[in-house]
C-alpha positions in Angstrom: -26.0 81.6 -9.3 -22.9 80.3 -11.0 -19.7 82.4 -10.8 -18.4 83.5 -14.2 -15.2 81.7 -15.1 -12.0 83.7 -15.3 -10.7 84.6 -18.7 -7.2 83.5 -19.9 -5.9 87.0 -19.3 -7.2 86.9 -15.7 -5.7 83.5 -15.0 -2.3 84.6 -16.3 -2.5 87.6 -14.1 -3.2 85.5 -11.0 -0.4 83.1 -12.0 1.9 86.1 -12.1 0.8 87.2 -8.6 1.3 83.6 -7.4 4.8 83.5 -9.0 5.8 86.8 -7.3 4.3 86.0 -3.9 7.6 84.8 -2.4 9.3 88.0 -3.5 6.5 90.2 -2.2 6.6 88.3 1.2 10.4 88.6 1.3 10.2 92.4 0.6 7.7 92.9 3.4 9.5 90.9 6.0 13.1 91.6 5.0 12.9 95.2 3.6 9.7 97.1 4.4 9.5 96.3 8.1 13.2 96.9 8.9 12.9 100.1 6.9 10.1 101.4 9.1 11.9 100.3 12.2 15.1 102.0 11.0 13.2 105.3 10.5 11.8 104.9 14.0 15.3 104.5 15.4 16.5 107.6 13.4 13.9 109.7 15.4 15.1 108.3 18.7 18.0 107.7 20.9 18.7 104.1 22.1 20.0 103.5 25.5 21.4 100.0 26.5 19.5 98.6 29.4 19.4 95.2 31.1 17.8 92.8 28.7 17.9 95.0 25.6 17.7 98.7 24.9 15.3 101.5 25.5 14.0 103.8 22.8 13.6 107.5 23.6 11.8 109.7 21.1 14.0 112.7 20.1 12.3 114.0 17.0 14.6 115.2 14.2 17.5 116.0 16.6 19.7 113.3 15.0 19.2 114.7 11.6 20.0 118.2 12.8 23.1 117.0 14.6 24.4 115.3 11.4 24.9 118.6 9.7 25.7 120.8 12.7 27.8 118.7 15.1 29.2 116.0 12.9 32.1 117.2 10.7 32.7 113.8 9.1 29.3 112.9 7.6 28.7 115.9 5.3 32.2 115.7 3.9 32.0 111.9 3.4 28.6 112.2 1.8 29.8 114.9 -0.7 32.9 112.9 -1.5 30.7 109.8 -2.3 28.4 111.8 -4.5 31.4 113.4 -6.4 33.0 110.0 -6.9 29.8 108.6 -8.2 29.4 111.4 -10.7 33.0 110.9 -11.9 33.1 107.1 -11.9 29.8 106.0 -13.3 30.1 107.6 -16.8 33.7 106.3 -17.1 32.5 102.8 -16.1 29.7 102.9 -18.7 31.9 104.1 -21.5 34.7 101.6 -20.7 32.4 98.7 -20.4 30.6 99.5 -23.7 34.0 99.9 -25.4 35.3 96.6 -24.0 32.1 94.7 -24.9 32.2 95.9 -28.5 35.8 94.7 -28.7 35.1 91.4 -27.0 32.1 90.8 -29.4 34.4 90.7 -32.4 35.5 87.3 -33.7 39.1 86.5 -32.9 41.2 83.7 -31.5 41.1 83.4 -27.7 37.9 85.3 -27.3 36.6 83.2 -24.4 39.9 83.7 -22.6 39.8 87.5 -23.2 36.3 87.6 -21.8 37.4 85.7 -18.7 40.2 88.2 -18.2 37.9 91.2 -18.3 35.5 89.5 -15.8 38.4 88.6 -13.4 38.4 92.0 -11.7 34.8 91.2 -10.5 36.2 88.1 -8.7 39.1 90.2 -7.3 36.7 92.8 -6.1 34.5 90.3 -4.3 34.2 90.2 -0.5 36.4 87.1 -0.3 39.3 88.9 -1.9 38.6 92.4 -0.7 40.1 91.8 2.8 43.5 90.9 1.2 46.2 93.4 0.7 46.3 93.7 -3.1 48.9 96.5 -3.2 51.6 94.0 -4.4 49.4 93.0 -7.4 48.9 96.5 -8.6 52.4 97.8 -8.0 51.6 99.8 -4.8 54.4 98.3 -2.7 56.7 100.5 -0.7 59.8 99.4 -2.6 61.2 102.4 -4.4 58.1 104.3 -3.6 56.9 107.2 -1.4 55.9 107.0 2.2 52.2 106.4 1.3 53.0 103.3 -0.5 52.8 104.7 -4.1 55.8 104.8 -6.4 55.0 108.3 -7.7 55.0 107.2 -11.3 51.2 107.5 -11.7 51.3 111.1 -10.5 54.2 111.9 -12.9 52.3 110.4 -15.8 49.1 112.3 -15.0 51.1 115.5 -14.7 52.7 114.9 -18.1 49.3 114.0 -19.7 47.7 117.1 -18.1 50.4 119.3 -19.5 50.2 117.8 -23.0 46.4 118.2 -23.2 46.5 121.7 -21.9 49.0 122.7 -24.5 46.8 121.2 -27.2 44.0 123.6 -26.3 41.6 121.4 -24.4 39.4 122.8 -21.7 40.9 122.5 -18.2 37.6 120.9 -17.0 37.9 118.1 -19.6 41.6 117.7 -18.9 41.0 117.3 -15.2 38.3 114.7 -15.9 40.5 112.7 -18.2 43.5 112.7 -15.9 41.2 111.7 -13.0 40.1 108.8 -15.1 43.7 107.8 -15.7 44.5 108.0 -12.0 41.5 105.7 -11.1 41.9 103.3 -14.0 42.2 100.2 -11.7 39.0 101.1 -9.9 37.1 101.6 -13.1 38.2 98.3 -14.6 37.5 96.4 -11.4 33.9 97.8 -11.4 33.1 97.1 -15.0 32.9 93.3 -15.2 29.2 92.8 -14.8 28.4 95.8 -17.1 30.6 94.2 -19.8 28.6 91.0 -19.6 25.3 92.8 -19.8 26.5 94.8 -22.9 27.8 91.5 -24.5 24.5 89.9 -24.1 22.8 92.9 -25.7 25.2 93.0 -28.6 24.7 89.3 -29.3 21.0 89.8 -29.4 21.2 92.4 -32.3 20.0 90.8 -35.5 22.9 90.3 -38.0 20.5 91.3 -40.8 20.6 94.9 -39.6 24.3 95.0 -40.2 24.0 93.2 -43.5 21.5 95.7 -44.8 23.6 98.6 -43.7 26.7 97.1 -45.4 24.7 96.7 -48.6 23.7 100.4 -48.4 27.4 101.3 -48.0 27.5 102.2 -44.4 30.9 102.3 -42.7 31.7 100.6 -39.4 31.6 104.0 -37.6 28.1 104.7 -39.1 26.9 101.2 -38.2 27.9 101.6 -34.6 26.1 105.0 -34.1 23.1 104.1 -36.2 22.5 100.5 -35.2 24.7 99.3 -32.3 24.4 102.3 -30.0 20.6 102.8 -30.3 20.0 99.1 -29.8 22.0 99.0 -26.5 20.5 102.2 -25.0 18.2 100.1 -22.8 21.2 98.3 -21.4 23.0 101.7 -20.8 20.1 102.6 -18.6 20.3 99.2 -16.8 24.0 99.4 -16.3 23.8 103.0 -15.1 21.3 102.0 -12.4 23.5 99.0 -11.4 26.7 101.1 -11.4 25.2 103.8 -9.2 23.9 101.3 -6.8 27.2 99.4 -6.8 29.2 102.7 -6.3 27.1 103.6 -3.3 27.3 100.1 -1.8 31.1 100.2 -1.4 32.4 103.5 -0.1 33.5 105.3 3.0 30.1 106.4 4.1 29.0 102.8 4.7 32.0 102.4 6.9 31.2 105.6 8.8 27.6 104.4 9.4 28.8 101.0 10.6 31.4 102.5 13.0 28.8 104.9 14.4 26.5 102.0 15.2 28.9 99.3 16.4 31.9 101.2 17.8 30.3 104.4 19.1 27.0 102.6 19.8 25.0 105.6 18.7 22.3 103.6 16.9 20.0 106.6 16.5 22.6 108.7 14.7 23.6 105.7 12.6 20.0 105.2 11.5 19.7 108.9 10.6 22.9 108.6 8.5 21.4 105.6 6.7 18.2 107.4 5.9 20.0 110.6 4.6 22.2 108.3 2.5 19.2 106.3 1.3 17.4 109.5 0.2 20.5 110.8 -1.7 20.8 107.5 -3.6 17.1 107.6 -4.4 17.2 111.1 -5.7 20.3 110.4 -7.8 18.7 107.3 -9.3 15.4 109.1 -10.0 17.0 112.0 -11.7 19.5 110.0 -13.8 16.9 107.4 -14.8 14.4 110.2 -15.7 16.9 111.9 -17.9 18.3 108.9 -19.7 15.0 107.0 -20.1 13.9 109.8 -22.5 16.6 108.9 -25.0 16.3 105.1 -24.7 15.3 103.4 -28.0 13.2 100.2 -27.8 13.2 98.1 -30.9 9.9 96.5 -31.7 
């Protein structure tokens, strides 16, 4: 009996599987298997022996010890979560604002775009090991003992006082002054997001703006009625990228590395990694679930 030939849809599906086969194989070999092995290590203690190491099953003792005997991990984890909650919205807002400006037509636009992407290069691993305090004015000349000149603290205090006197909520004032204090960190983390927003802005059909202009819409109305809804899918993309990028470069990664390769407590380090991984997953799931409800997809 002859086998029924595949339809075009089935052929395309198998071509898709064939195309993603290297990625699936790489995920299994480079991610899934090490993930399972890491979880096994987190439930054990590893003793160095001749020719390798010996794995001794300890149950959830490493996880219990993290929050009872280790004073550094809970504090560092909370600080990382708080920094993420503060920085990610600021990065998204700044990158969208910068992308809208850079999408305008003006002389020197390619140079301006390169300038905004320059912090991404400066934040790369090749430059991260250099002391950049001299580039951002953090040198000890005329400054305090911690290397800062004190001007940023003074400006934040003056801004704080001015906004409180204007009647703003103390919570909002503290958030804004915190953004001013970490402005370099925000700018250096916004380069990729700006490029993603720029690509999305350039894909919006000019006919939408022409129709709104004929109808008498202002630039403010065009932004909130056309530009912002059209880039909401990119806001979701940039939010996921920003959260992942924030968690990939913080003090908790340094603590995990030091626990493994300086203290040689590989079981505790694996437990730290798994708790950190679960926290990142929960934050991504909650934030994605909340924002995806408001995403507008133009058909």
